LUMNUKE-281061 format. One record per residue (C-alpha): x, y, z; residue number from 1. Coordinates in Angstrom, 2 decimals. Example, Ala and Ser with C-alpha at 12.3 -4.5 7.8 and 13.67 -1.06 7.14 Angstrom:
BEGIN
+---------+---------+---------+-----+
!       X !       Y !       Z ! num !
+---------+---------+---------+-----+
!   12.30 !   -4.50 !    7.80 !   1 !
!   13.67 !   -1.06 !    7.14 !   2 !
+---------+---------+---------+-----+
END
This chain:
BEGIN
+---------+---------+---------+-----+
!       X !       Y !       Z ! num !
+---------+---------+---------+-----+
!   23.10 !  283.41 !  -45.34 !   1 !
!   26.77 !  283.73 !  -43.98 !   2 !
!   27.03 !  284.60 !  -48.27 !   3 !
!   25.46 !  287.82 !  -47.50 !   4 !
!   28.11 !  288.98 !  -44.83 !   5 !
!   30.58 !  288.72 !  -47.03 !   6 !
!   32.02 !  291.75 !  -48.61 !   7 !
!   31.15 !  291.94 !  -52.29 !   8 !
!   33.01 !  292.45 !  -54.95 !   9 !
!   34.18 !  295.59 !  -56.44 !  10 !
!   32.11 !  295.40 !  -59.39 !  11 !
!   33.58 !  299.09 !  -60.91 !  12 !
!   37.52 !  297.74 !  -61.33 !  13 !
!   36.03 !  294.93 !  -64.13 !  14 !
!   34.09 !  298.09 !  -66.11 !  15 !
!   36.96 !  300.48 !  -65.73 !  16 !
!   39.51 !  297.42 !  -66.87 !  17 !
!   36.98 !  296.80 !  -69.50 !  18 !
!   37.24 !  299.94 !  -70.93 !  19 !
!   40.20 !  300.48 !  -71.12 !  20 !
!   41.72 !  297.56 !  -72.63 !  21 !
!   43.73 !  298.46 !  -75.55 !  22 !
!   42.08 !  296.29 !  -78.41 !  23 !
!   44.60 !  297.19 !  -81.35 !  24 !
!   45.43 !  293.40 !  -80.82 !  25 !
!   42.58 !  292.40 !  -81.17 !  26 !
!   41.13 !  290.77 !  -84.26 !  27 !
!   38.63 !  291.22 !  -86.45 !  28 !
!   36.73 !  288.14 !  -85.35 !  29 !
!   37.70 !  288.35 !  -81.98 !  30 !
!   36.57 !  292.03 !  -82.17 !  31 !
!   33.33 !  290.37 !  -83.07 !  32 !
!   32.51 !  287.60 !  -80.38 !  33 !
!   33.44 !  290.27 !  -77.75 !  34 !
!   30.41 !  292.61 !  -78.97 !  35 !
!   28.09 !  289.49 !  -79.28 !  36 !
!   29.09 !  288.78 !  -75.57 !  37 !
!   28.74 !  292.22 !  -74.60 !  38 !
!   25.50 !  292.40 !  -76.34 !  39 !
!   24.51 !  289.03 !  -74.44 !  40 !
!   25.90 !  290.96 !  -71.08 !  41 !
!   23.70 !  294.13 !  -71.74 !  42 !
!   20.14 !  291.70 !  -72.86 !  43 !
!   21.46 !  289.79 !  -69.37 !  44 !
!   20.70 !  293.31 !  -67.39 !  45 !
!   18.02 !  294.48 !  -69.36 !  46 !
!   16.18 !  291.52 !  -68.18 !  47 !
!   17.08 !  291.79 !  -63.97 !  48 !
!   16.35 !  295.51 !  -64.47 !  49 !
!   12.78 !  294.79 !  -65.79 !  50 !
!   12.41 !  291.88 !  -63.12 !  51 !
!   13.61 !  294.20 !  -60.62 !  52 !
!   11.25 !  296.81 !  -61.86 !  53 !
!    8.02 !  294.49 !  -62.16 !  54 !
!    8.61 !  293.46 !  -58.67 !  55 !
!    9.01 !  296.72 !  -57.67 !  56 !
!    5.68 !  297.46 !  -59.24 !  57 !
!    4.11 !  294.60 !  -57.77 !  58 !
!    5.21 !  295.34 !  -54.23 !  59 !
!    3.80 !  299.07 !  -54.57 !  60 !
!    0.93 !  298.22 !  -55.71 !  61 !
!    0.93 !  296.10 !  -52.95 !  62 !
!    1.45 !  298.27 !  -49.93 !  63 !
!   -0.23 !  301.66 !  -51.58 !  64 !
!   -3.70 !  301.78 !  -49.39 !  65 !
!   -4.18 !  304.98 !  -50.94 !  66 !
!   -6.10 !  303.38 !  -53.89 !  67 !
+---------+---------+---------+-----+
END
């Protein structure tokens, strides 16, 4: 698990660059493609959140000794 020891790349820098990008030069078709890609990434992020939430709920139920 050496990859666990490697520093993670900064996520904030890529998101900040995405937000600051000048869209004036983009065509309507390019902008629609960009929106579709971003919507796909949003869906992927939501699925990851759902998966992590259900794992957490399962762990909480397993280790909850009060019930």
